[in-house]
ROMARDREN-231641 format. One line per field, with one value per residue: residue number from 1; residue in three letters; z, x, y of N, C-alpha, C, O in turn. Coordinates in steps of 0.02 Angstrom, whole numbers. Each point is the difference from the previous one (the first is absolute). Layout:
residues N
nr <- [NUM;...]
rest <- [ala;...]
n.zz <- [Z;...]
n.xx <- [X;...]
n.yy <- [Y;...]
ca.zz <- [Z;...]
ca.xx <- [X;...]
ca.yy <- [Y;...]
c.zz <- [Z;...]
c.xx <- [X;...]
c.yy <- [Y;...]
o.zz <- [Z;...]
o.xx <- [X;...]
o.yy <- [Y;...]
This chain:
residues 95
nr <- [1;2;3;4;5;6;7;8;9;10;11;12;13;14;15;16;17;18;19;20;21;22;23;24;25;26;27;28;29;30;31;32;33;34;35;36;37;38;39;40;41;42;43;44;45;46;47;48;49;50;51;52;53;54;55;56;57;58;59;60;61;62;63;64;65;66;67;68;69;70;71;72;73;74;75;76;77;78;79;80;81;82;83;84;85;86;87;88;89;90;91;92;93;94;95]
rest <- [met;ala;arg;arg;arg;lys;pro;arg;asp;ser;glu;phe;lys;ala;arg;val;ala;leu;glu;ser;leu;lys;glu;arg;glu;thr;val;asn;glu;leu;ala;lys;arg;phe;gln;val;his;pro;thr;gln;val;his;glu;trp;lys;lys;arg;leu;gln;glu;gln;ala;ala;lys;ala;phe;glu;lys;asp;gly;thr;lys;pro;val;glu;thr;val;asp;pro;ala;glu;leu;tyr;glu;gln;ile;gly;arg;leu;lys;met;glu;leu;glu;trp;val;lys;lys;lys;val;ala;ser;phe;his;gly]
n.zz <- [3161;23;71;-14;59;35;-22;71;3;74;-42;-85;17;39;-73;-64;39;7;-90;-32;51;-63;-73;-22;-15;-106;33;-23;80;99;-11;5;99;44;-62;63;22;-64;-85;-81;-71;-77;-92;-74;-71;-90;-98;-68;-65;-95;-85;-20;7;-90;-36;30;-81;104;-12;10;115;-25;56;64;-69;85;15;-10;97;75;-38;39;109;21;-23;84;101;-12;-1;106;48;-21;58;114;18;-10;87;89;-8;30;119;39;-34;65;78]
n.xx <- [5625;103;-50;-56;101;-100;25;47;-100;54;-10;59;112;3;-4;91;96;-18;27;109;33;-20;85;15;98;-31;72;-38;-60;49;44;-83;-43;71;-47;-32;111;-34;64;-28;-72;13;43;-79;-46;65;-1;-85;2;64;-57;-57;81;52;-81;52;66;30;-85;-57;-16;103;-50;-29;83;-44;41;65;-38;-38;-102;-86;-46;-66;-116;-60;-31;-75;-102;-41;-40;-101;-79;-11;-57;-113;-60;-20;-99;-98;-24;-36;-107;-75;-11]
n.yy <- [4324;13;-83;96;3;-59;110;-68;56;66;104;29;31;99;92;25;41;104;54;17;90;89;7;106;52;-38;-79;-106;-47;-43;-103;-78;-42;-70;-86;-88;3;-86;0;68;-51;-82;43;36;-67;-29;54;0;-96;-1;66;-94;-74;-16;-68;-96;0;-28;70;-90;3;-32;-86;83;-36;-61;112;-90;55;-73;-35;57;-8;-89;0;50;-36;-71;44;7;-84;-38;59;-26;-96;4;50;-63;-59;37;-3;-105;12;60;-69]
ca.zz <- [38;72;30;51;61;24;69;43;59;53;17;-53;22;63;-23;-31;49;45;-41;-3;59;9;-43;-32;-66;-12;-16;-65;-4;23;-43;-65;16;24;-54;19;-8;58;47;32;46;52;36;46;59;50;39;46;53;38;37;32;69;7;1;71;43;23;-49;-57;13;47;62;14;43;50;6;67;-6;20;-62;-49;22;-12;-72;-16;23;-44;-66;15;3;-74;-31;19;-24;-72;-1;9;-64;-61;17;-4;-69;-16;41]
ca.xx <- [21;-13;-44;33;-33;-25;17;-51;19;-12;-77;-34;22;-30;-66;5;13;-53;-49;17;-7;-69;-21;-67;18;63;55;-3;-53;27;51;-27;-36;48;44;67;14;-22;60;13;-56;24;57;-23;-35;48;38;-45;-7;60;15;-59;8;30;-47;-26;59;-4;38;22;69;6;9;71;29;34;63;21;43;71;32;16;64;50;22;29;75;29;9;51;70;23;17;62;48;3;30;72;35;5;52;61;11;11;55]
ca.yy <- [51;-10;56;38;-11;59;2;-10;23;-46;5;-41;-73;-14;-20;-64;-46;-1;-38;-71;-28;-13;-61;3;-12;-37;34;22;54;56;23;24;62;53;-3;-22;-70;-41;-12;67;0;-49;31;52;-32;-36;59;31;-36;1;59;29;14;62;53;3;19;69;51;-36;-29;-49;30;18;-43;40;-19;12;54;-18;-31;59;36;-51;9;70;-17;-44;37;57;-36;-11;62;18;-44;22;63;-19;-32;47;45;-33;-10;63;30]
c.zz <- [79;27;58;65;20;75;46;65;61;17;-46;21;61;-15;-31;56;44;-37;-3;78;11;-27;-26;-71;6;-17;-80;-17;18;-51;-60;17;12;-52;19;-10;63;52;41;57;69;42;45;55;53;39;49;60;50;44;39;71;7;-2;76;40;20;-42;-58;3;49;67;6;60;48;4;66;-10;12;-66;-43;25;-18;-76;-16;20;-47;-66;14;3;-70;-37;16;-33;-82;-5;7;-59;-56;13;-17;-74;-28;36;-4]
c.xx <- [-16;-38;45;-43;-28;21;-76;13;-20;-78;-27;16;-35;-79;-10;7;-57;-65;13;-16;-77;-24;-71;8;64;59;2;-57;24;51;-26;-32;52;56;69;7;-25;63;6;-52;27;59;-17;-42;48;38;-47;-12;66;16;-60;10;37;-50;-29;55;0;46;26;74;-5;22;84;31;39;71;29;59;67;31;16;67;68;27;32;69;38;16;52;67;18;17;67;48;17;42;79;34;9;55;70;22;26;68;60]
c.yy <- [-14;58;30;-12;69;10;1;33;-44;-12;-50;-72;-19;-17;-68;-50;-9;-36;-67;-32;-14;-66;1;-20;-41;52;19;59;60;32;35;65;53;11;-11;-74;-33;-11;57;0;-43;35;54;-28;-34;58;26;-45;-6;60;36;9;77;57;15;16;71;46;-32;-20;-56;31;12;-45;40;-32;11;62;-27;-35;59;33;-45;7;62;-4;-40;38;58;-34;-15;56;28;-41;21;60;-14;-30;48;54;-31;-2;67;23;-31]
o.zz <- [17;-19;28;-1;-6;40;-19;28;-11;25;23;1;6;27;16;5;15;31;14;3;34;23;1;-24;48;-21;-19;-44;-36;-14;-26;-39;-17;8;-21;-15;55;60;58;55;57;61;54;57;60;60;56;56;61;53;23;28;49;17;14;60;-42;-11;-31;-50;33;1;-28;55;-19;-4;33;-48;-32;-8;-37;-38;-16;-17;-45;-40;-14;-25;-44;-23;-19;-43;-45;-24;-23;-42;-40;-20;-36;-46;-25;-14;-41;-27;32]
o.xx <- [-58;5;43;-62;31;-3;-48;53;-34;-23;-43;-44;-17;-28;-45;-45;-15;-36;-45;-22;-20;-49;-35;-45;38;-12;18;9;-10;-1;28;6;-14;43;44;-50;6;-9;17;13;4;2;29;6;-11;14;22;-5;-5;31;5;-36;-14;19;-34;-10;-15;59;42;36;-52;33;41;-27;36;10;-19;39;47;61;49;46;54;60;42;45;56;56;38;48;57;43;34;50;57;45;40;56;50;33;44;60;46;32;48]
o.yy <- [-12;58;-34;-6;52;-47;33;-12;-50;-52;-37;-43;-60;-48;-38;-42;-58;-39;-40;-57;-48;-29;-51;-35;0;57;56;43;49;60;49;47;58;43;36;-33;27;-3;-8;24;22;-7;6;21;0;-4;11;25;-2;-4;56;42;35;57;50;7;43;-15;33;-8;-8;52;-36;0;46;-60;48;-2;24;2;-3;16;25;2;4;15;21;-6;19;30;12;-2;24;28;6;4;25;14;1;24;35;-7;0;45;21]
């Protein structure tokens, strides 16, 4: 009979990943201690290393890029023209 997966919360995963980063125990020892597969320990450690920089971003988000207002007005104008064109095409089909 196949084993059912146990749902693990993010705090548990972080704790296992942090322990693996300390490298005081082998991955197999950690896997046995936390009752998870060694592959899972490797995956959580890798994910923690890849996403560690996000912890230091301001408000947890990337900096907002500034947009030139002239470009926005240009885009608004273009969209208004397209909308008017579509309205005319729809009117010609109904009339």
